[in-house]
Structure formats: C-alpha cells, structure tokens
Kinemage of the C-alpha trace (Angstrom):
@kinemage 1
@onewidth
@group {chain A} dominant
@subgroup {mainchain}
@vectorlist {calphas} color= white
{ca unk a 1} P 0.000 0.000 0.000
{ca unk a 2} L 1.413 3.394 -0.941
{ca unk a 3} L 2.296 5.707 1.901
{ca unk a 4} L 0.113 8.795 2.175
{ca unk a 5} L 1.488 12.307 2.509
{ca unk a 6} L 0.215 13.805 5.739
{ca unk a 7} L 2.894 16.049 7.221
{ca unk a 8} L 1.650 15.174 10.704
{ca unk a 9} L 5.065 15.137 12.359
{ca unk a 10} L 5.699 18.761 11.290
{ca unk a 11} L 2.454 20.309 12.475
{ca unk a 12} L 3.730 21.873 15.708
{ca unk a 13} L 6.586 23.791 14.057
{ca unk a 14} L 4.931 24.346 10.684
{ca unk a 15} L 3.619 27.903 11.453
{ca unk a 16} L 7.206 29.019 12.154
{ca unk a 17} L 8.482 27.711 8.844
{ca unk a 18} L 5.748 29.506 6.938
{ca unk a 19} L 7.741 32.642 7.749
{ca unk a 20} L 11.197 31.145 7.124
{ca unk a 21} L 10.365 29.009 4.075
{ca unk a 22} L 8.230 29.100 0.938
{ca unk a 23} L 5.458 26.574 1.633
{ca unk a 24} L 3.690 25.345 -1.517
{ca unk a 25} L 1.298 22.636 -2.658
{ca unk a 26} L 2.096 20.064 -5.378
{ca unk a 27} L -0.409 21.781 -7.677
{ca unk a 28} L 1.723 24.960 -7.610
{ca unk a 29} L 4.873 23.239 -8.856
{ca unk a 30} L 6.357 23.521 -12.328
{ca unk a 31} L 8.906 21.162 -13.892
{ca unk a 32} L 12.387 22.351 -12.985
{ca unk a 33} L 11.412 23.710 -9.562
{ca unk a 34} L 13.878 23.187 -6.728
{ca unk a 35} L 11.897 21.771 -3.817
{ca unk a 36} L 12.722 20.627 -0.311
{ca unk a 37} L 11.144 19.149 2.788
{ca unk a 38} L 12.241 19.672 6.368
{ca unk a 39} L 13.293 16.707 8.482
{ca unk a 40} L 13.783 16.054 12.191
{ca unk a 41} L 12.124 19.073 13.796
{ca unk a 42} L 13.368 21.392 11.035
{ca unk a 43} L 17.020 20.760 11.835
{ca unk a 44} L 17.738 19.819 8.224
{ca unk a 45} L 16.036 19.604 4.847
{ca unk a 46} L 16.175 17.242 1.899
{ca unk a 47} L 16.347 18.869 -1.558
{ca unk a 48} L 15.484 17.787 -5.077
{ca unk a 49} L 14.375 18.864 -8.552
{ca unk a 50} L 10.736 18.405 -9.527
{ca unk a 51} L 10.557 17.030 -13.083
{ca unk a 52} L 6.776 16.845 -13.498
{ca unk a 53} L 4.154 14.092 -13.246
{ca unk a 54} L 4.700 13.842 -9.496
{ca unk a 55} L 8.359 12.781 -9.860
{ca unk a 56} L 11.463 14.203 -8.158
{ca unk a 57} L 15.159 13.697 -8.921
{ca unk a 58} L 17.252 13.969 -5.767
{ca unk a 59} L 20.658 13.073 -4.378
{ca unk a 60} L 20.779 10.592 -1.487
{ca unk a 61} L 23.350 8.950 0.729
{ca unk a 62} L 23.629 5.205 1.089
{ca unk a 63} L 23.061 3.495 4.412
{ca unk a 64} L 26.351 3.157 6.257
{ca unk a 65} L 28.124 5.743 4.078
{ca unk a 66} L 30.097 8.397 5.922
{ca unk a 67} L 28.213 11.616 6.557
{ca unk a 68} L 31.123 14.022 7.043
{ca unk a 69} L 34.225 11.854 7.361
{ca unk a 70} L 34.714 13.340 10.839
{ca unk a 71} L 33.900 12.450 14.448
{ca unk a 72} L 30.376 13.765 13.813
{ca unk a 73} L 29.610 10.481 12.075
{ca unk a 74} L 30.124 8.648 15.369
{ca unk a 75} L 28.092 11.079 17.446
{ca unk a 76} L 24.846 11.222 15.499
{ca unk a 77} L 23.388 11.122 12.051
{ca unk a 78} L 21.798 14.532 11.478
{ca unk a 79} L 21.350 14.065 7.778
{ca unk a 80} L 17.924 13.825 6.191
{ca unk a 81} L 18.853 12.379 2.834
{ca unk a 82} L 19.060 8.773 4.034
{ca unk a 83} L 15.541 7.381 4.228
{ca unk a 84} L 14.776 4.451 6.453
{ca unk a 85} L 15.629 1.357 4.444
{ca unk a 86} L 12.623 -0.420 2.969
{ca unk a 87} L 13.038 -3.601 0.942
{ca unk a 88} L 9.591 -3.419 -0.632
{ca unk a 89} L 9.481 -1.054 -3.641
{ca unk a 90} L 7.100 1.883 -3.470
{ca unk a 91} L 3.849 1.165 -5.323
{ca unk a 92} L 3.875 4.680 -6.770
{ca unk a 93} L 7.362 4.790 -8.300
{ca unk a 94} L 8.923 1.362 -7.790
{ca unk a 95} L 11.902 2.752 -5.863
{ca unk a 96} L 13.229 1.201 -2.664
{ca unk a 97} L 13.936 3.693 0.090
{ca unk a 98} L 17.612 3.528 0.929
{ca unk a 99} L 18.848 3.442 -2.684
{ca unk a 100} L 22.030 5.472 -2.996
{ca unk a 101} L 23.164 8.252 -5.286
{ca unk a 102} L 20.949 10.257 -7.613
{ca unk a 103} L 17.465 8.716 -7.742
{ca unk a 104} L 14.092 9.500 -9.279
{ca unk a 105} L 11.150 8.877 -6.949
{ca unk a 106} L 7.557 9.915 -6.483
{ca unk a 107} L 6.654 12.924 -4.359
{ca unk a 108} L 5.487 10.674 -1.506
{ca unk a 109} L 8.904 9.034 -1.210
{ca unk a 110} L 10.644 12.401 -1.421
{ca unk a 111} L 8.545 14.121 1.246
{ca unk a 112} L 8.402 11.231 3.732
{ca unk a 113} L 5.321 12.775 5.367
{ca unk a 114} L 6.892 16.232 5.502
{ca unk a 115} L 5.586 19.489 4.081
{ca unk a 116} L 6.576 20.714 0.633
{ca unk a 117} L 8.617 23.898 0.116
{ca unk a 118} L 10.048 25.637 -2.937
{ca unk a 119} L 13.578 27.076 -2.921
{ca unk a 120} L 13.714 30.749 -3.942
{ca unk a 121} L 16.142 32.053 -6.589
{ca unk a 122} L 17.177 35.612 -7.424
{ca unk a 123} L 16.543 36.957 -3.936
{ca unk a 124} L 17.548 40.559 -3.264
{ca unk a 125} L 20.365 41.010 -0.754
{ca unk a 126} L 18.015 42.417 1.875
{ca unk a 127} L 15.459 39.621 1.549
{ca unk a 128} L 18.235 37.028 1.492
{ca unk a 129} L 19.695 38.309 4.770
{ca unk a 130} L 16.290 38.677 6.408
{ca unk a 131} L 15.634 35.010 5.698
{ca unk a 132} L 17.986 33.912 8.458
{ca unk a 133} L 17.575 30.169 7.896
{ca unk a 134} L 20.128 28.921 5.394
{ca unk a 135} L 19.190 26.385 2.750
{ca unk a 136} L 15.954 28.080 1.650
{ca unk a 137} L 17.018 30.667 -0.952
{ca unk a 138} L 19.915 32.099 -2.938
{ca unk a 139} L 20.992 35.327 -4.595
{ca unk a 140} L 21.746 33.425 -7.807
{ca unk a 141} L 19.335 33.343 -10.721
{ca unk a 142} L 17.826 30.123 -12.028
{ca unk a 143} L 18.533 28.950 -15.561
{ca unk a 144} L 15.671 28.073 -17.952
{ca unk a 145} L 13.644 24.954 -17.170
{ca unk a 146} L 15.070 23.003 -20.125
{ca unk a 147} L 18.638 23.399 -18.832
{ca unk a 148} L 17.629 22.493 -15.267
{ca unk a 149} L 15.915 19.288 -16.379
{ca unk a 150} L 18.809 18.365 -18.678
{ca unk a 151} L 21.306 18.616 -15.800
{ca unk a 152} L 19.093 16.668 -13.398
{ca unk a 153} L 18.439 13.847 -15.862
{ca unk a 154} L 22.083 13.690 -16.954
{ca unk a 155} L 23.214 13.352 -13.331
{ca unk a 156} L 20.510 10.729 -12.759
{ca unk a 157} L 22.150 8.638 -15.486
{ca unk a 158} L 25.786 9.417 -14.650
{ca unk a 159} L 25.945 10.109 -10.912
{ca unk a 160} L 27.010 12.996 -8.695
{ca unk a 161} L 30.087 11.892 -6.723
{ca unk a 162} L 30.006 10.551 -3.148
{ca unk a 163} L 27.727 12.173 -0.612
{ca unk a 164} L 29.259 14.479 2.018
{ca unk a 165} L 27.283 16.822 4.252
{ca unk a 166} L 29.791 19.667 3.994
{ca unk a 167} L 31.112 19.274 0.444
{ca unk a 168} L 28.577 17.477 -1.749
{ca unk a 169} L 25.018 17.150 -0.511
{ca unk a 170} L 21.450 17.202 -1.794
{ca unk a 171} L 21.241 21.004 -1.751
{ca unk a 172} L 24.496 21.301 -3.720
{ca unk a 173} L 22.981 18.936 -6.271
{ca unk a 174} L 19.733 20.875 -6.645
{ca unk a 175} L 21.396 24.307 -6.732
{ca unk a 176} L 23.794 23.111 -9.415
{ca unk a 177} L 20.912 21.771 -11.513
{ca unk a 178} L 19.176 25.156 -11.251
{ca unk a 179} L 22.152 27.454 -11.853
{ca unk a 180} L 25.013 25.475 -13.401
{ca unk a 181} L 27.253 27.028 -10.709
{ca unk a 182} L 29.576 24.739 -8.812
{ca unk a 183} L 32.831 24.735 -6.856
{ca unk a 184} L 35.459 22.203 -7.845
{ca unk a 185} L 38.739 23.061 -6.155
{ca unk a 186} L 41.064 20.137 -5.577
{ca unk a 187} L 39.088 17.808 -3.320
{ca unk a 188} L 36.776 20.599 -2.122
{ca unk a 189} L 33.437 20.317 -3.880
{ca unk a 190} L 30.331 22.348 -3.112
{ca unk a 191} L 29.314 23.942 0.221
{ca unk a 192} L 25.572 24.439 0.569
{ca unk a 193} L 23.519 26.986 2.474
{ca unk a 194} L 22.578 24.372 5.049
{ca unk a 195} L 26.226 23.506 5.645
{ca unk a 196} L 26.994 27.219 5.971
{ca unk a 197} L 24.274 27.536 8.602
{ca unk a 198} L 25.577 24.525 10.499
{ca unk a 199} L 29.134 25.820 10.576
{ca unk a 200} L 28.510 29.565 10.440
{ca unk a 201} L 26.374 30.003 13.542
{ca unk a 202} L 28.883 28.515 16.041
{ca unk a 203} L 31.736 30.335 14.279
{ca unk a 204} L 29.906 33.649 14.556
{ca unk a 205} L 29.303 33.107 18.276
{ca unk a 206} L 32.961 32.338 18.919
{ca unk a 207} L 34.174 35.320 16.918
{ca unk a 208} L 31.713 37.620 18.655
{ca unk a 209} L 32.544 36.429 22.184
{ca unk a 210} L 35.058 39.262 22.877
{ca unk a 211} L 32.210 41.723 22.335
{ca unk a 212} L 30.567 40.304 25.458
{ca unk a 213} L 32.490 42.911 27.466
{ca unk a 214} L 30.043 45.521 26.167
{ca unk a 215} L 27.118 43.391 27.249
{ca unk a 216} L 24.901 40.576 25.957
{ca unk a 217} L 23.151 42.909 23.493
{ca unk a 218} L 26.421 43.861 21.822
{ca unk a 219} L 27.423 40.232 21.538
{ca unk a 220} L 24.036 39.312 20.053
{ca unk a 221} L 24.238 42.068 17.444
{ca unk a 222} L 27.768 41.096 16.468
{ca unk a 223} L 26.899 37.386 16.301
{ca unk a 224} L 23.945 38.015 13.999
{ca unk a 225} L 25.993 40.380 11.828
{ca unk a 226} L 28.837 37.897 11.401
{ca unk a 227} L 26.429 35.054 10.730
{ca unk a 228} L 24.672 37.040 7.992
{ca unk a 229} L 28.026 38.019 6.487
{ca unk a 230} L 29.140 34.377 6.382
{ca unk a 231} L 25.909 33.381 4.620
{ca unk a 232} L 26.254 36.192 2.091
{ca unk a 233} L 29.864 35.354 1.238
{ca unk a 234} L 29.135 31.611 1.038
{ca unk a 235} L 26.112 31.948 -1.262
{ca unk a 236} L 26.775 30.252 -4.588
{ca unk a 237} L 26.512 33.602 -6.425
{ca unk a 238} L 29.354 35.112 -4.354
{ca unk a 239} L 31.344 32.043 -3.346
{ca unk a 240} L 35.018 32.113 -4.363
{ca unk a 241} L 35.711 29.419 -6.921
{ca unk a 242} L 32.097 29.010 -8.056
{ca unk a 243} L 31.814 29.007 -11.828
{ca unk a 244} L 29.426 27.951 -14.562
{ca unk a 245} L 30.195 24.460 -15.781
{ca unk a 246} L 28.417 22.218 -18.271
{ca unk a 247} L 27.018 19.056 -16.714
{ca unk a 248} L 29.046 16.842 -19.047
{ca unk a 249} L 32.258 18.593 -17.954
{ca unk a 250} L 31.194 18.432 -14.289
{ca unk a 251} L 30.787 14.658 -14.414
{ca unk a 252} L 34.267 14.334 -15.903
{ca unk a 253} L 35.777 16.660 -13.272
{ca unk a 254} L 34.074 14.819 -10.412
{ca unk a 255} L 35.416 11.531 -11.750
{ca unk a 256} L 38.939 12.995 -11.546
{ca unk a 257} L 38.351 14.303 -8.007
{ca unk a 258} L 37.342 10.901 -6.625
{ca unk a 259} L 39.778 8.835 -8.721
{ca unk a 260} L 42.639 7.233 -6.766
{ca unk a 261} L 46.010 8.877 -7.123
{ca unk a 262} L 47.980 7.460 -10.031
{ca unk a 263} L 44.962 5.737 -11.580
C-alpha cells in the first residue's frame, strides 16, 4: 500500500516555517522547480528537482556511508537524505527507500510525510539576509527549465560523486541543476547553504565572544551580523571558486576528483 502524505510530524513547528520558508502545494509546482522538505524538527532539509508528473530527482546517501568523514559520524546522524531502508518497492514509483546516489522517486517518497517547500532564486540582498535560515534561498538566478531538467536527468544517469554533508550534498545537487554554478577546487566540492548555517552560527558566536564585554546585546548584534556576512559570502553567487560548468564537464571533473592517485 502506498504511503500517504500527511505532514503530521511537522504540524507543531509548521507555522514558524511559513515565515522562514516558501510553503507550496504540489499543484503549484512547475517542472524544474527546486523543492525541499524539512526533516527532524526542522534541523535539516532534503532537496530535489521536480521534473513533473509527481516525480522528483534527488541526491541521497547510502546506508552506512560516511556523513562528514569526521567524528560527527560517530556522534549522530543529522542528515535527512538517508531514508529508512525499505526492501519493498514503493507502489507509486517502484523505488526502494535507501537506494544510494541520484534517484528518481515519487513525491510521496521524497517528502516522507513532511511538508513541501520551494527554494527561492534571485533573492535581493536584503530579503536574502532577512531570511535567516540557510538552505531556503539564494541570490543566484535560475537557468531556464530546459537546462535544469537536462542537468538533473544527466546526473541521474551518470551520478554525482560521493555524498558528504559539507562538500557534496542534496542542496548542492539541486542548486547546481538550477544554476550550473559549482565549486570544484582540488578535493573541495560544493558547500551548501545548510552547511553554511551549520558551521557559520557557532563560528559567529565564537568570533563575537570578545564583544561580550560591552554586554549581551552587543554580543548578540555582532553574532547576527557575522552570521549574515558568512551566509552572504558563502552563497553560490558570491562564493570564491564558483563558476558555470556544463554538466558533461562536471561529471568528468568529479570523476577525476574521486579517482585514486595514479589511476
């Protein structure tokens, strides 16, 4: 029996995210839209590209695969792109939850009972900074629908490197499909808005701690200012090293990044 979309586990916090995110219904979507759904009390979101007919192409991590390659993997799994493993294929799309890499599933499998949101492109600087939650919008402009769908389908057939929360995650995948902008610098690939939020907030608090001598208010103002600055600099439109790259060239570059030395 196909699982129904209810969103019941998000109902308590859902009014808050109406302000911080762009809540939509499936009927409002167009092919090529970048969509996402919050997971685990809105601590993280899973992103994908809507391709029409109720189908979504998204980038997932395999069960047991490293999340960050750091001690965080041993503490807890905070990632939302690894669905609970289900051996029985979904009746809607035939996919098994837990499949790795770039997959095409139905909307029900993508949402996993969460609410549906649409990622905003071409935000003004002021609106971008006022939306304090990373991973919901970008300053960059979206490319035409045909280009977005071509990139998503090409990566579905050819793959999108190994998953890493900080360097190559589901948001990086979706943003690349929408803009063609990506960072490939040695072994450093990507760096999404969600990752910036995760790392930027603690960094801003540490850097602002000396301001505590002028009082808690001064520290709060400085922390927020530094956090917003880190988000602005890290946005794909402004990020150092981000450049437009054809999807065919990206796949070749990613193959070189992950290839063993001397191979």
